[in-house]
N, C-alpha and C positions, 0 to 999 in steps of 0.2 A: 306141350309143343314148344320147340326151340325157335328163336328168331332166324331169319334168313338173310342172305347177302342182299344188300341194298335196302334193307328194312330200316326204318327210323326208330331209334331208341330215345326215350325221354328219361333224363338222368337228373338225379339230385346227388350232390357230393356231401357225404356225411363229414362234418367238421372233426378234426383231430381232437378238439377239446370236449367232444361228446355233446355239443349243442345240437339244436335242431337245424337241418338243412332248410334253406329258404328258396334260393334261386333254382329254377328248373331250366335244364339245357336239353338240346336235341342233337343227335349225331347219327350219321349214316354208317351202317355196317359195310366195310369195304371188302372184307374177306374173313374166312373162318378156317380153323383146323379142328382136329378132334377135341382139343382142350382149350382153345383160345379164340376169342372174337377180336378182330381188328377194326377199330372205329376211327372215323375222321375226328378232327378237333371239334369239340362240342361248341355250340353257340347258344347264348341265352335266348330263351323263347321270346321274352318281352322286348329285349333291346337289340338282339342280333350280334352282341359282342361275343368274341371267341374267348375260350377259357382253356388253358393248357391243364392237363392232369398230371399228377405226381405219382411216382411209384408208391404203392401202399394205400392210395385213396380207396375208401370204401364207398361204393356207389349203390344207391337205390334206383332201380331201373324198371320201366315198364314199356311195353309195346302193344300194338293192336294186331290181332290176327285177322284172318279173312272173314271171321264171323263178328267182327267189331267187338271182340272181348278183350279186355285189358289183361295182360299177362305180366305179373310182377316177379322180379327176382333181385337178389343182392349179389354184387360181384366186387372184385378188387382189381386195381390196376397192377399188372405184373410186368409191364415193360413198355418201351417206346421205340419206334423205328422211324428212320427218316431217309428212305431210299428214293423212290419215285415221288412219294408224298409222305407227309407227317402223319403217322398212325400211332394210336395208343392201343396197347394190348390189354385186354381184360379177360379174366377167367370165365370160361364158358360154364354156365350152370348145369347141374344135373337136371334132366327133365322133370323128375319128381319134386324138385325144389321150387318149381315155378307155380305161383298162385294165380288162379284165374278169377277175374271179377268182371261181370258184364257192365257195360257203360251205364245202364239204367239202374243198376243195383250196386250195393256196397258190401264188401266183405264184412261179416260179423264174426266175432270171436267170443268165446266164453271168458269172462273176466269179472272178478269181484272187486269193484272200485267204489269208493265212497262218493255219494252224490247228495247234495243238499237240494231240497225241493221246497218251493214256495207256491202254495195254492192260493193263499190269500193272506191278509195281515193276521188272521186268526189261525191259519193252518199252515204250519211249516214243519218239516221233519227231515231227518237224515236217513238214507237207506243205502243198500249195496246193490250194484248192478248185477244182473245175471249174464247179460251179454251186451256188447257195444259194437257199433259200426258207424260208418260215415253217414248213414241215413237216419240213425236213431239208436235208442237203447231200450233194454228191458231192465226193470228193477224189481226187487222183492221187498215187500213191506207188510206191516200188520194189516189184517183184513178189516180192522175196525176204522181204518183211515178212509173217509168217504170220497173215494175217487170214482169217476164215471167216464165213459167214452166221451171224447170231444172236449174234456177239460184241457185248458191251456195252462201250462205250468212254467214258472221260471226256475231254472236249474243251474247248478254249478257242479261240474264234474271234476274230481281230484284225479288228475292223470299223471302217472309217473313218467318222467323224462329220462333220456339216456345219461344226462349229466348228473344224475343223482338227486335232482330237485323235483318238485312236483309243480305241474301247471294246473291252475284253476280255470277250467274252460266253461264260460257262461253260454247259455242258450235258452231259447223258448222251445217248448215241445207241446205236442198235442197227444193226448191219450188215445190210442187206437183201439186197444182191446185190453180187457182184464180177465184173468182166469184164476181160479182157486188152485193152489198147489197143496202143500200139506196143511193140516188143520191150523187155522189162525194166521195163515200167510196167503198173500195174493201176489201174482206176477202181473206187473203193469207194463204193457208194451207201448212205446211212445216213438213218434217220429219228430225229427227236427223241423220246426217251421221258421226259426230265426236263429241263424248261427253264422259267424263270419267265415269266410273262405279259409282264413289262416287257422282258425280253431278247428274247422272240419278237417283240414289237412293234418293237424296234430293227431286227431283221433284215427284217421286213416293210416297214418304212419305207425301209430301204436298197434293197430290191428295187424298191419303188415309184419311188424317186428314180432308180435306175439305168434302169428301163424308160422313164421320162420322158425321160432324157437320150438313150437310144437313139432314141426317136421324134423328138426334136428334130434329131438328126443324120441 
């Protein structure tokens, strides 16, 4: 589903240096053509300060549809006009490039990322994730590791960033379910119970970027 005229877009501007976008802006769609969306000058959600966009800015955008589902897409600033009002031109996404995520849920993607896990002072180990999302992760580990449902674990996820460096994302998680996979291996599904909003956003952005790469390929 594509956004509509007068719809509010929530925007993060990807820095040119490849760092993580931080500030979130919102903007109204003033008009559209077959290949272009015209938006008003964005204002920061927390402060109300306006922010001009520059040609070539890469934008991570989401909007809510009529079913309260978040729709994500990536776009680029392709022009500016200043006739009756100041408008920024961004590329309209192909419908198939838009990723949907319900407000109560988070997008999960397959990813093999290293995660350090601390169960207790006596039990610590390193494993690989099977999938990650804004609400939790699943990991694969040896089945002799004595984990059970409702265990609370301290974890550190090694998350690749766009700037070529890695982020160490700390969180507490609760084991929700454990299932046996191949002989000698168990899949441990966990939900976040203590994670900062900033670190959760890093994981969501990673999932969004990974999903976008999947769709391109």
